[in-house]
C-alpha positions in Angstrom: 37.1 7.5 -63.9 39.5 9.4 -61.7 39.7 7.8 -58.3 41.9 9.3 -55.5 42.2 7.1 -52.5 43.5 8.9 -49.4 46.2 6.5 -48.2 46.0 5.8 -44.5 49.4 7.1 -43.1 48.7 6.6 -39.4 46.5 4.2 -37.5 44.3 6.8 -35.9 40.5 6.7 -35.9 40.4 10.0 -37.8 42.6 8.6 -40.6 40.5 5.5 -41.0 37.3 7.5 -40.9 38.6 9.8 -43.6 38.6 7.0 -46.2 35.0 6.0 -45.7 33.7 8.3 -48.5 36.1 6.6 -50.9 34.8 3.2 -50.0 31.2 4.5 -50.5 32.3 5.6 -54.0 33.6 2.1 -54.7 30.3 0.5 -53.5 28.1 2.8 -55.5 30.2 2.4 -58.7 30.2 -1.4 -58.3 26.5 -1.4 -57.7 25.7 0.8 -60.6 27.7 -1.5 -62.9 25.9 -4.7 -61.7 22.5 -3.1 -62.1 23.3 -1.6 -65.5 24.5 -5.0 -66.8 21.4 -6.7 -65.5 19.0 -4.2 -67.1 20.5 -4.2 -70.5 18.9 -7.6 -71.3 15.3 -7.7 -70.1 15.0 -11.4 -71.1 17.9 -12.5 -69.0 17.0 -12.8 -65.3 20.4 -13.7 -63.9 23.1 -11.5 -62.4 25.7 -10.9 -65.1 29.3 -10.1 -64.0 31.0 -12.0 -66.7 33.6 -9.4 -67.6 37.4 -9.2 -67.6 38.3 -6.7 -65.0 41.8 -6.2 -66.6 40.4 -5.2 -70.0 36.8 -4.3 -69.1 35.6 -6.5 -71.9 32.8 -9.1 -71.7 33.8 -12.7 -71.6 31.1 -13.4 -74.3 30.8 -14.3 -77.0 33.1 -17.0 -75.6 36.1 -18.1 -77.5 36.4 -21.8 -78.7 36.9 -24.0 -75.7 35.8 -21.3 -73.3 32.1 -21.9 -73.2 32.3 -21.8 -69.4 32.7 -18.0 -69.7 29.5 -17.7 -71.8 26.5 -15.9 -70.7 24.5 -19.1 -71.1 26.4 -20.8 -68.3 24.9 -19.8 -65.0 27.0 -20.2 -61.8 24.8 -20.8 -58.8 27.5 -19.5 -56.5 27.3 -16.1 -58.1 23.5 -15.9 -58.1 23.3 -16.9 -54.4 26.1 -14.5 -53.4 24.6 -11.8 -55.6 21.2 -11.7 -54.1 22.6 -11.7 -50.6 25.0 -8.9 -51.5 22.5 -6.7 -53.3 20.0 -7.1 -50.4 22.8 -5.9 -48.1 23.5 -2.9 -50.4 19.8 -2.0 -50.4 19.7 -2.1 -46.6 22.9 0.1 -46.5 21.9 2.7 -49.0 19.8 4.9 -46.7 22.9 5.7 -44.7 25.2 6.3 -47.7 26.7 9.8 -47.4 27.7 10.5 -51.0 24.4 10.4 -52.9 21.1 12.2 -52.5 17.8 10.8 -51.4 16.4 10.6 -55.0 19.3 8.5 -56.1 19.0 6.3 -53.1 15.4 5.6 -53.8 16.1 4.9 -57.5 18.8 2.4 -56.7 16.7 0.6 -54.1 13.8 0.4 -56.6 16.2 -1.1 -59.2 17.6 -3.6 -56.6 14.2 -4.8 -55.6 13.2 -5.4 -59.2 16.4 -7.4 -59.8 16.0 -9.4 -56.6 12.4 -10.3 -57.4 13.2 -11.5 -60.9 16.4 -13.4 -60.1 14.8 -15.2 -57.2 11.9 -16.2 -59.4 14.3 -17.5 -62.1 16.5 -19.3 -59.6 13.5 -20.9 -57.9 12.3 -22.3 -61.2 15.8 -23.8 -61.8 15.8 -25.3 -58.3 12.3 -26.7 -58.8 13.5 -28.5 -61.9 16.3 -30.2 -59.8 14.5 -31.6 -56.8 14.8 -28.3 -54.9 18.6 -28.2 -54.9 21.3 -26.5 -57.1 24.7 -27.3 -58.5 27.8 -25.3 -59.5 26.8 -24.5 -63.1 23.7 -24.8 -65.3 21.8 -23.5 -68.3 19.2 -20.8 -68.0 16.5 -23.5 -67.8 18.2 -25.2 -64.8 19.9 -27.9 -66.9 23.0 -28.9 -64.9 26.3 -29.3 -66.5 29.5 -31.3 -66.2 32.6 -31.8 -68.3 33.7 -34.7 -70.5 37.2 -36.1 -71.0 38.0 -33.3 -73.3 36.9 -30.6 -70.8 33.9 -29.8 -72.9 30.7 -28.8 -71.1 27.9 -31.3 -71.4 24.5 -31.8 -69.9 24.3 -33.6 -66.6 21.0 -35.2 -65.7 21.8 -36.3 -62.2 23.6 -34.4 -59.4 24.7 -35.8 -56.0 21.9 -35.6 -53.4 24.1 -34.2 -50.7 24.0 -30.5 -49.9 26.8 -28.5 -51.6 28.2 -25.0 -51.7 25.6 -23.8 -54.3 22.9 -24.8 -51.9 24.7 -23.0 -49.0 25.3 -19.8 -51.0 21.8 -19.7 -52.4 19.9 -20.6 -49.3 21.4 -17.8 -47.3 20.9 -15.4 -50.2 17.3 -16.5 -50.5 16.7 -16.1 -46.7 17.8 -12.5 -46.6 16.3 -11.5 -50.0 12.9 -13.0 -49.2 12.9 -11.2 -45.8 13.8 -7.9 -47.4 11.1 -8.3 -50.1 8.5 -9.2 -47.5 7.8 -12.7 -48.9 6.9 -14.6 -45.7 6.1 -17.9 -47.4 9.3 -17.9 -49.4 11.2 -16.9 -46.2 9.9 -19.8 -44.3 10.9 -22.1 -47.1 14.4 -20.5 -47.3 14.9 -21.0 -43.5 14.0 -24.7 -43.8 16.4 -24.9 -46.8 19.2 -23.3 -44.9 18.6 -25.5 -41.9 18.9 -28.6 -44.1 22.2 -27.5 -45.4 23.4 -26.7 -41.9 22.4 -30.1 -40.6 24.0 -31.8 -43.6 27.3 -30.0 -42.8 27.2 -31.3 -39.3 26.2 -34.8 -40.3 29.0 -35.2 -43.0 26.3 -35.1 -45.7 27.8 -32.1 -47.5 30.0 -32.2 -50.6 31.9 -29.6 -52.6 30.5 -28.9 -56.0 33.3 -26.5 -57.0 34.9 -27.2 -60.4 38.6 -26.5 -60.9 39.8 -23.4 -62.8 43.1 -22.7 -61.0 45.5 -25.6 -61.2 47.3 -24.3 -58.0 44.1 -24.4 -56.0 43.1 -28.0 -55.8 39.4 -28.3 -55.0 38.6 -32.0 -55.8 37.3 -33.9 -52.7 39.6 -36.4 -51.2 38.4 -39.3 -49.0 39.1 -38.7 -45.3 40.0 -35.0 -45.9 37.6 -32.9 -43.8 37.7 -29.2 -44.8 36.7 -26.2 -42.8 35.2 -24.3 -45.7 31.5 -25.2 -45.3 31.6 -24.6 -41.5 33.1 -21.2 -42.0 30.9 -20.0 -44.9 27.8 -21.3 -43.0 28.5 -18.7 -40.3 27.3 -15.9 -42.7 24.0 -17.7 -43.1 23.8 -18.4 -39.4 24.2 -14.7 -38.6 21.3 -14.0 -40.9 19.3 -16.6 -39.2 19.9 -15.0 -35.8 18.8 -11.7 -37.1 15.7 -12.7 -39.0 14.7 -16.3 -38.1 14.4 -18.7 -35.2 16.8 -17.2 -32.7 17.1 -20.1 -30.4 18.0 -22.5 -33.2 20.5 -20.2 -34.9 22.3 -19.1 -31.8 22.9 -22.7 -30.9 24.2 -23.4 -34.4 26.5 -20.4 -34.1 28.0 -21.8 -30.9 28.4 -25.2 -32.4 30.0 -24.1 -35.7 32.4 -21.5 -34.1 33.4 -24.1 -31.5 34.0 -26.7 -34.2 36.5 -24.5 -36.1 38.3 -23.3 -33.0 38.6 -26.7 -31.5 39.3 -28.7 -34.8 41.1 -26.2 -37.2 42.9 -23.8 -34.9 45.9 -24.6 -32.8 44.7 -23.1 -29.5 46.1 -26.1 -27.5 49.7 -26.2 -28.7 49.4 -29.0 -31.2 52.8 -30.6 -31.8 52.4 -30.4 -35.6 52.3 -26.6 -35.8 52.8 -23.3 -34.0 50.3 -21.8 -31.6 47.3 -20.2 -33.4 48.0 -21.8 -36.7 44.9 -22.5 -38.8 44.8 -25.6 -41.0 42.4 -26.0 -43.9 41.6 -29.6 -43.3 41.9 -32.5 -40.8 42.0 -36.2 -41.2 39.4 -38.5 -39.7 41.3 -38.6 -36.4 41.2 -34.8 -36.2 44.9 -34.2 -36.9 46.0 -31.6 -39.5 45.7 -33.0 -43.0 49.1 -33.7 -44.5 49.2 -33.5 -48.3 51.1 -36.0 -50.4 54.0 -33.6 -50.7 54.2 -33.3 -46.9 52.6 -29.8 -46.6 50.0 -28.7 -44.1 48.0 -26.0 -45.9 46.8 -22.8 -44.4 44.8 -20.3 -46.5 45.4 -17.1 -44.5 42.5 -15.4 -46.2 40.1 -18.1 -45.1 41.4 -17.8 -41.6 40.8 -14.1 -41.5 37.4 -14.5 -43.1 36.5 -16.9 -40.3 37.2 -14.2 -37.7 34.9 -11.8 -39.5 32.0 -14.2 -40.1 32.1 -15.6 -36.6 32.2 -12.1 -35.1 29.0 -11.3 -37.0 27.4 -14.1 -35.0 29.1 -13.4 -31.7 28.2 -9.7 -31.7 24.6 -10.6 -32.3 24.6 -13.2 -29.5 26.3 -10.7 -27.2 23.5 -8.1 -28.0 20.8 -10.7 -27.4 22.3 -11.7 -24.0 22.6 -8.0 -23.0 18.9 -7.6 -23.7 17.9 -10.5 -21.5 16.9 -9.3 -18.0 16.1 -12.7 -16.5 18.2 -15.5 -17.8 15.8 -18.1 -16.3 13.3 -16.9 -18.9 15.8 -16.4 -21.6 14.7 -17.5 -25.0 18.2 -18.4 -25.9 19.2 -22.1 -25.5 21.8 -21.3 -22.8 22.9 -17.9 -21.8 25.8 -19.4 -19.8 27.0 -21.4 -22.8 26.9 -18.3 -24.9 28.9 -16.4 -22.3 31.5 -19.1 -22.1 32.1 -19.0 -25.9 32.1 -15.2 -26.0 34.8 -15.0 -23.4 36.8 -17.8 -25.0 36.8 -15.9 -28.3 37.5 -12.6 -26.6 40.6 -14.3 -25.2 41.9 -15.8 -28.4 40.8 -13.5 -31.3 43.2 -10.6 -30.9 46.1 -13.1 -31.1 44.4 -14.9 -34.0 44.0 -11.7 -36.0 47.7 -10.8 -35.5 48.9 -14.3 -36.3 46.8 -14.9 -39.4 47.6 -11.5 -40.9 51.3 -12.0 -40.3 51.3 -15.4 -42.0 49.6 -14.2 -45.1 50.2 -10.5 -45.7 53.1 -9.5 -48.0 53.7 -5.8 -47.5 56.0 -5.5 -50.5 53.6 -7.0 -53.0 50.6 -5.6 -51.0 48.3 -8.6 -50.7 47.6 -11.8 -48.9 49.0 -15.0 -50.3 46.6 -17.9 -51.2 48.5 -20.7 -49.4 51.1 -21.1 -46.7 52.7 -24.4 -45.5 52.5 -24.7 -41.8 55.3 -27.3 -41.7 58.1 -25.6 -43.7 56.8 -22.1 -42.7 56.9 -21.0 -46.3 54.4 -19.5 -48.8 53.5 -22.2 -51.3 51.1 -20.2 -53.5 52.1 -16.5 -53.7 49.1 -15.4 -55.8 47.1 -12.8 -54.0 43.3 -12.9 -54.5 41.3 -9.6 -54.0 38.7 -11.0 -51.6 40.9 -11.7 -48.6 41.6 -8.0 -48.1 38.1 -6.7 -47.7 37.3 -9.8 -45.6 40.3 -8.9 -43.4 39.1 -5.3 -43.0 35.7 -6.6 -41.9 37.3 -9.0 -39.4 39.6 -6.4 -37.9 36.8 -3.8 -37.7 34.3 -6.1 -36.0 37.1 -7.1 -33.5 37.4 -3.5 -32.4 33.8 -3.7 -31.3 34.2 -7.1 -29.7 37.5 -6.6 -27.8 38.8 -3.2 -26.6 42.2 -4.9 -26.1 42.5 -5.6 -29.8 41.9 -2.0 -31.0 45.6 -1.0 -31.6 46.5 -4.1 -33.5 43.1 -4.2 -35.4 43.6 -0.6 -36.6 47.0 -1.4 -37.9 45.6 -4.4 -39.8 42.7 -2.2 -41.2 45.2 0.4 -42.4 47.5 -2.1 -44.1 44.8 -4.1 -45.7 42.9 -1.0 -46.8 45.9 0.6 -48.4 46.8 -2.6 -50.2 43.2 -3.1 -51.5 42.4 0.4 -52.6 45.8 1.3 -54.0 46.8 -2.0 -55.6 43.6 -3.9 -56.5 40.9 -1.3 -57.5 40.8 -0.7 -61.2 39.6 2.8 -61.9 39.0 1.9 -65.6 36.5 -0.8 -64.9 33.7 0.4 -62.5 36.2 0.5 -59.6 36.0 -3.2 -59.4 39.0 -5.1 -58.0 41.3 -7.3 -60.0 40.6 -10.8 -59.0 44.2 -11.9 -58.6 47.6 -10.3 -58.6 50.9 -12.2 -58.6 54.0 -11.8 -56.4 55.3 -9.1 -58.7 52.2 -7.1 -58.1 50.7 -7.5 -61.6 47.1 -8.4 -62.3 46.8 -11.9 -63.8 44.0 -13.6 -65.7 43.4 -16.4 -63.3 40.0 -17.6 -62.2 39.8 -18.0 -58.4 36.4 -19.8 -58.3 34.2 -18.6 -61.2 34.8 -16.5 -64.3 32.2 -13.9 -63.0 33.5 -10.9 -61.1 32.4 -10.4 -57.5 28.7 -9.4 -57.4 29.2 -7.3 -54.4 29.7 -10.2 -52.0 33.2 -10.3 -50.7 33.9 -6.6 -51.5 30.5 -5.0 -50.9 29.2 -6.9 -47.9 32.6 -6.8 -46.1 33.0 -3.0 -46.7 29.4 -2.3 -45.7 30.1 -4.1 -42.4 33.3 -2.0 -42.0 31.5 1.3 -42.6 28.5 0.5 -40.4 30.6 -0.8 -37.5 33.1 2.0 -37.7 30.4 4.6 -37.6 28.7 2.9 -34.7 31.9 2.7 -32.6 
């Protein structure tokens, strides 16, 4: 299709507001594609985004040695992200400006049907595995692993610790069951998410991610404590604050945000790095993790994603505090503790956004690098994934609502990230979906960041919906 994005040439509010209809077009085209792909096979009750965004072709039937791309291999990450994302799209659709009421109603009806069927299928898979999930499985819930020849084989036992699949799916189940008015399932989902949250805090969480990108090492290393689960959990905690037990979830928001600020961000002039550096991992003594080759790795996209997800929590806490007339009878755990964290973040976040974006953004190649070495001050993985740009747009937009002092810098970041994403990543030939990865030369490359499936509206859709809603509220 023809898609004409209006490049933001100045950082005015009017210029940024002018591109919102183009973003709505991207959201609707992405959503239509996900729903169409789901509905074409009435017997397959899983979200199917297994397509090559460069060619537009399905990954299946899979070539020899590439069964992992097959439709019969289900990625729990995608199903969890997908039901969270599609719930978010259904909640946003009534305010969409580019389609009429009849189309909105039709899309919401289709989303509800998908959500109901996918939740049922996933709950059957989870029930078959002692109420937990793993990275990949068959349609019947049979978990998978690889043998010495990298072939997929059945796996009858999975580690008992919580993992990323549990985290993604628990928060997806929480918001989907709330939207579908399933109170019994919602209560179960909240307990499920609470267990994952507690496991993260008690070091009873493991990564179930399987490696597809040799430059992105994901295998767990003893003594290497990563920020990933703490950061991703903030998205679920924000949902908990909105729909669940507020006192519990606001306390968890404060604990998780404080953990990342105190442990993974250089707010206290650590000798190893520059002020406001963000390191992916620490050792057991709390010092930045040094890789075997001497590097200290920062993923600038993760750092920017943290700002956005934490601000979703902070803005909700701020709103709750504002609604409390008598703090002695406040239902929150501690209004004073919340206020202290809010002011701490308001002090640091404008500088954090500026620093993280400067580390990662390549204006010539128009993207954010995957990895930066905080010791040598050099990019060490110049590949640019799509997801970090919409996550950055969300972070900068939420920051304009949280800190008036950050507005000028945040609007510059929104403009640069938006122009890079819409001009350089969106593929008009394939449902306006974004190429998953571009290289330093600016070319799309067939590299799998996490799973073969394209984004089911999670990084792109939910981030952009937050951008649109927040921008229109300001």
